[in-house]
Every structure is written in C-alpha cells, then in structure tokens.
C-alpha positions in Angstrom: -52.9 134.2 305.0 -49.2 134.0 304.1 -47.4 137.3 303.5 -45.0 137.7 300.6 -42.6 140.6 299.8 -41.3 141.0 296.2 -38.3 143.3 295.5 -38.9 145.0 292.2 -42.0 146.3 290.6 -41.1 145.6 287.0 -42.5 143.1 284.6 -41.5 140.0 286.5 -42.4 141.4 289.9 -45.8 142.4 288.8 -46.5 139.0 287.2 -45.4 137.2 290.3 -47.4 139.5 292.6 -50.6 139.1 290.6 -50.2 135.3 290.5 -49.7 135.2 294.2 -52.7 137.4 294.8 -54.9 135.0 292.8 -53.7 132.3 295.1 -54.7 134.2 298.3 -51.4 135.5 299.4 -50.9 139.0 300.9 -48.4 140.7 298.6 -46.1 143.7 299.1 -44.0 145.0 296.2 -40.9 146.9 297.2 -39.7 149.4 294.7 -37.8 152.6 294.6 -40.6 154.1 292.5 -44.3 154.3 293.0 -46.7 152.6 290.6 -47.4 156.0 289.0 -43.7 156.7 288.5 -43.2 153.3 286.9 -46.0 153.8 284.4 -45.6 157.5 283.8 -41.8 157.6 283.8 -39.3 156.8 281.1 -38.7 153.3 279.9 -35.8 151.9 281.8 -35.2 148.7 279.9 -36.2 147.0 276.7 -38.8 144.4 277.1 -38.9 141.6 274.6 -41.3 138.9 275.7 -41.1 135.3 274.6 -44.0 132.9 274.5 -43.8 131.7 278.1 -44.0 135.3 279.5 -46.8 136.2 277.1 -48.7 133.1 278.1 -48.2 133.9 281.8 -49.7 137.3 281.3 -52.6 135.8 279.4 -53.2 133.3 282.2 -53.1 136.1 284.8 -55.5 138.2 282.7 -53.0 141.0 282.3 -52.2 140.7 278.6 -53.5 144.2 278.0 -50.9 145.0 275.3 -51.1 141.7 273.4 -50.1 142.2 269.7 -49.9 146.0 270.1 -46.1 146.0 270.0 -43.9 144.8 267.2 -44.1 141.0 266.8 -41.0 139.0 266.0 -40.8 135.5 264.6 -37.0 135.2 264.6 -33.9 136.6 266.1 -30.5 137.7 264.7 -27.3 138.5 266.4 -24.1 140.1 264.9 -20.7 140.8 266.4 -18.9 143.3 264.2 -15.4 142.6 263.0 -12.7 144.9 261.7 -13.3 147.0 258.6 -17.1 146.6 258.7 -17.0 142.8 258.5 -18.9 140.4 260.6 -16.9 138.5 263.1 -20.0 136.4 264.0 -23.5 136.2 262.7 -26.3 134.0 264.0 -30.0 133.9 263.2 -32.9 131.6 264.1 -36.6 131.3 263.7 -38.6 131.2 267.0 -41.0 128.3 267.7 -43.6 130.9 268.7 -43.7 134.6 268.1 -42.3 137.1 270.6 -43.3 140.7 271.2 -41.3 143.9 271.9 -43.3 145.8 274.5 -40.6 148.4 275.4 -42.7 151.3 274.0 -45.9 150.3 275.8 -45.2 151.7 279.2 -48.7 153.0 280.1 -51.7 151.0 281.3 -54.4 150.4 278.7 -57.1 153.0 278.1 -59.7 153.2 280.8 -57.4 151.6 283.4 -55.6 153.5 286.1 -52.3 152.4 287.7 -54.2 152.0 290.9 -56.6 149.5 289.3 -53.7 147.6 287.7 -52.1 147.3 291.1 -55.3 146.7 293.0 -54.6 144.5 296.1 -50.9 145.0 296.0 -49.4 147.1 298.8 -46.4 149.2 297.5 -43.6 150.6 299.5 -41.4 153.6 298.6 -37.9 154.4 299.7 
C-alpha cells in the first residue's frame, strides 16, 4: 500500500485525503491543529465553493452541508474610486450555483470529528 502525506487539513486537504483513502492509499494529514480544533475552532477563511468542488464532495460522499449555506448564482466585484464612485464594477452569472460554506464549520448532527476523519492519521506540531 502506498503512503501519502498531505500538508494541511482544510477543505482541499480533506477532499484529497478521502479520495486517496477510497483508492486504497494510506493517508497522513499534517496540520498544526487537531481535527477537533479545526471543527470546534473559529473559522479561519471564507469558503465559497464552485460546482467542481461541490461535485467532488458529492462524489466522495462528504456533501454533508449541501444547500445549507447561502447559494449564489452570480458574482459581482467592485473596486471603489474616489468620492464614493466605482473605479471598476464587474458582474456575471455562474453556469452552476456556488455555495458559501464559511459558517458551517462543524460536522453534521450525529457525526463526530473522529468519524469524519476515520482512516486518516493526523499529526500535530
């Protein structure tokens, strides 16, 4: 069995680890925080997920928060100019909805962090 180490236990690291586990790799996730600290601690980044990431979670069976966060069908971006004007404004509709999952930092009801990380060895500093 091949052994893989992943640096970072965030959204991408967890998706990668679970996918590798499904493909019979031995996985170690290296993080400065334990799984409990990640899920019980404060949110350290905003997490807007586009269709590909949402589909990856669905394929891995970890789409626990699907459609529980605010759903967005478009994006807008503004750079402020002098005197409360807009120096630049851009907006576009997404081909597929995206979802803001920043506020959903805990595992779903009935699931412990240990269950979510089952099969993944974690290392602390």
